N, C-alpha and C positions, 0 to 999 in steps of 0.2 A: 806761866803768864795767864792771868785772868782777864778775860775780855768782858766788859760790862755791857756793851752794846755794839752793834754793827750797823753801818749805813750803806745803802746802795747808792753809788755816786757815779754818774756818767762823767767821763773825762772830756775835755775840750776837743782834743784831736783823736777822738775815739772812732773805732770801727763800729758800724751799726751792729747791734746784737751782742756786744761785749761790754760788760760793766765790772768795775772794781768795787769790792766791798771793803770799806775802811773801818778801823776801830775807833775808839774814843779819842785817840791822839792823831787821827786823820792819816794813819799809816795804812797803806794797801795791805790787806791780809788775804783776800781771796779774789778769784775772778769768776764771774757768772757769764756763761756763754750760751747763746741761743743755738741749740743743736740743730734746729731746722735750717739755720743759715750757715753754720760752721761745723756741722757734725763730722765731715770728712777730715777737716784739719784737727779736730779734737782727737779723733781716732789715731791720726799720725803722731800727735804729741804723746798720747798714752803709750803707743807702741814704742816710741823713743825712750820713754821713762822706764818701761819694762826692760828693754834692751840694756839700758845703762845700769839698772839694778842687778842684772845678771852677769855683768862684766867679769867678775872674778870666779864665776862658776865653772866647773869642769865641763868640757865639751867633748863630743864623740863624733868620729867620722861618720858621714851618712851611710857609707857602705856597711859599717858595723851595726848601725841601727836597723838598716834594711835586712841584714842577715838575722838579727834577733827577731824582728817581726815575722820573717819567713819561717824561722824555726818554731815559733809559737803558733803558726797558722793564722796570723793576724794581718798579713801583708795586704790582702784584698780589702780588708776593712778600712785601712787608713791610706791606701794609695790608689 
């Protein structure tokens, strides 16, 4: 999809500091968020996206990870 131009467009029922960026067909494509006002929420959203993207990855019991750090002498660096 080729986007010719984007427009920053405030919505009627908008939260202050959040703007939608629309394409030529007036479809919402991106969100611009004032980090000074909503930075904590943005961090939470990004954390959720990272968690969701790792859903299928293999996981390890914390005890196993701690033993590995201890065996390498790295436990004090990370805990």
